[in-house]
N, C-alpha and C positions, 0 to 999 in steps of 0.2 A: 714603232720605236725608233728614235733617231740613231744614226750610225755612232755618234758620240757616246750615247748611253749604252750601246751594245759593247763599244771597246771598253768603257768603264767597268762593266759587269765582268767581262773576261780578265781584265787587268786585276781587278780585286780579287777574283777567284784564284789567279796564279799567284798573287802576292801572299794570300793566306796559306796556299798550298807550299810555297817555298819557305815560309816563316816556319811552318811546323817541320819541314824537312831540315832547316837549319838548326832548330832546336834540338831535334833528335840526333843530329850528327855531332853537336856541341856536347851533348850528354855523353855520347859514345866516345868522343875524343878523350873527355875527362876519364872515362873508365879505362881506355887504351894507355893513358899516361900511368895510371896506377899499376897497370900489369906490366908495362915495358918501360925501362928508363930511356930508351932511344927516342930522342926528340929532334933527329936530324932531318927527318922526312917532312915534306911540305904538307900543309893542311889542305884538304880537299872537301868539296861538298859530298861527293860520292866516293867512298873509298872501299876497296875489296879486302876484307879482313875475316877473321873467324867469325865475328859477330854478324856478317852478311850472309853467311852460308844458310842453306835451307835446313831449318830445325824442325818445322812443322807444316802441316798441310791440312787442307779441308776442302769440302765440296758442299755447295748449297743451291737451293732453288728458291727464288723470291717472286711470289705473285705480287704485282704492284697495281696501284690505281692512281691515275693522274687527273687533275681538274685545274682549270684556269682558262686562260686565253685561247688555248687549243681545242677546248671542249673536253668532255669526259673521254678518257683513254684507259685501256687496260692492257696488261701484258705480263711478261716474266723475264727473269734474269737467271741464267744458269752460270755459276761462277766457281772457280778455283780459288781457294785461299792459300796464301804463302806466308809463313811466319806469323800469322795471325794479324797481319797489317795490310797486305796487298790482296786485292782481288782482281782477276782477269777472267772474262768469259764472253759470253753472247747474249743479247737481249732483243726482244721484240715487244713493241707497243703499237697499238692500233685504236682507231676511233671506235667509239661504241654507238654513235648516233646513226640511225637508219643504215646499219651495216648490212642488213639482209633485203633491203628495198632497192630493187633494180632501177626504178625510175625516179629516184630522188636526185634532185639537182645539188644537194648539200655537199660540201667538200669533205671527202673522207680521206685519211691519210694513214700510213703505217711507217713505222721507224725501225729498222733492222740494223743493229750496230754492234761494234766492239764495245764491251763494257770494261772500264777499269776503275778501281776505287782505292783510296788510301785512307786507313784508319789508324791514327797514332796510338791510341790507348784502348784497345778493343776489350780489355778485362775490366775496365771500369764499368760500374753498373749503368751509368748513362754516359755516352761518349759521342763524338763527333766523327763523321765519315765524309769524304769528299769524292763523289762519284763523277765520272766523265764518260759519255757515250759519243762515239764516232762511227758514223755509217751512212746509210742511204735511206732517204725519205721517198716513198711511193705515194702518189696521190691522184685521186680522180676528181675533176672539177667541172664536169658537164656531160651531156648526152648529145650525141650526133645521130639524127635520124638516117636510117638506111633503108632502101627498098629491097626486098629479098623475094626473088621469083624462084622459088625452090619448093618442090613438094615435101622435102624433108623438113622445112621450116614454113609452114603455111601461116598466113597472116589472119587475124580476126575479121573476116567478112570482106577483105580486099586483097590486094597483091601481097601484102605483108608489110607491117610497120615493125622494124626492128631497131633497137637502139644500142649503139656501140659506145660504152663508156671510155672517155679519155683516160689514158694512163701515163702519167708523166714522173720524172724523178728529179731529185736535188740532193746535194751533199748536206749531211746534218751534223751539227755539233751541239752537244747538250751537256755543259757543266753544271754542277749542283752542290748542295750541302745538305747533308741529313743528320738529325739527332737519333741515336739509336739506343734502345733499351734492352739489356740482357734479361729477357723473360725467363729463359731456361737454358740449360747448357747447350740445347740443340735449337733454340728459337730466339730470334732477335726481332723486336719490332722497331720500325723506323718511320719517321715522318720528316719532310723536308721541302725544299723548293729547288727549282732548276729553271734554266732559261735555255730553249732550243733555238739555235740559229740555223737558217736554211740558206745555202750558198749555191748558185748555179744559174744557168740561162733561163730555166723554166720556173724559178722559185716565185711564190706568191707571198704577200705580206701575212696571209693568214697562216703560213707555215711557220712562222717565227713567233715565239711568245713565252710569257712566264706561266709557270705551272706549280701547283702544289703536288706533293706525292706522298702516298702512304702505303705501307706494305709490310711484308714479313720475310725474314730469311729463315729457312727451315734446312737444317743440315748439321754436319759437324764442321767445326771451324779451326780447331787447334790440336790436331792428332799429332803427337810428338814422335819424331823419327828417332831411332836407336842411335845413340852417340857412339862414335868411333873412338875407341881407347888405344 
């Protein structure tokens, strides 16, 4: 994919994210004006007030499956939920093809990342979420023959043919958008799309690509904290 297209995808994602953040702040500003007659303070996108305090929390695990230009991948996300809007946690996604075949020349990759997501209206039956993963891509792209002259690792009928798989890394950035369905109080089903961008000296074109995603969030999402009086 051309660099222009990649920039357009990232710009569009950030624009939608900031648009929702601005709407949320606008609504909150209107509420603040009702509660307080003081309008001398400047308006800002992010403002620390009583509405921004931690009111609820949650914890979930999400098994996920991805498909598309990067091939079939599976993994999971462990996330902490804050105020039923923000999620922050860790994620891991890895290739499914030939994962246990030592002598396969197929590209295999894994993505370990910090996972952040923003969900404007999580209480709606169907709602939109904006996940973002930032982390490290590890990949294997070939086999290097080695001769092993060791009794601890004998070869099949000769001095010993041993193959060492290359292991390289790149920086990964994966923005996306998901549609979520509240199946149960403790279960959310989601489906969406994302684009993974690989950055680094060792990156390959095959490490970047568009993928579809499907998964479940299982856990508790909006446990209320006791209010201080």
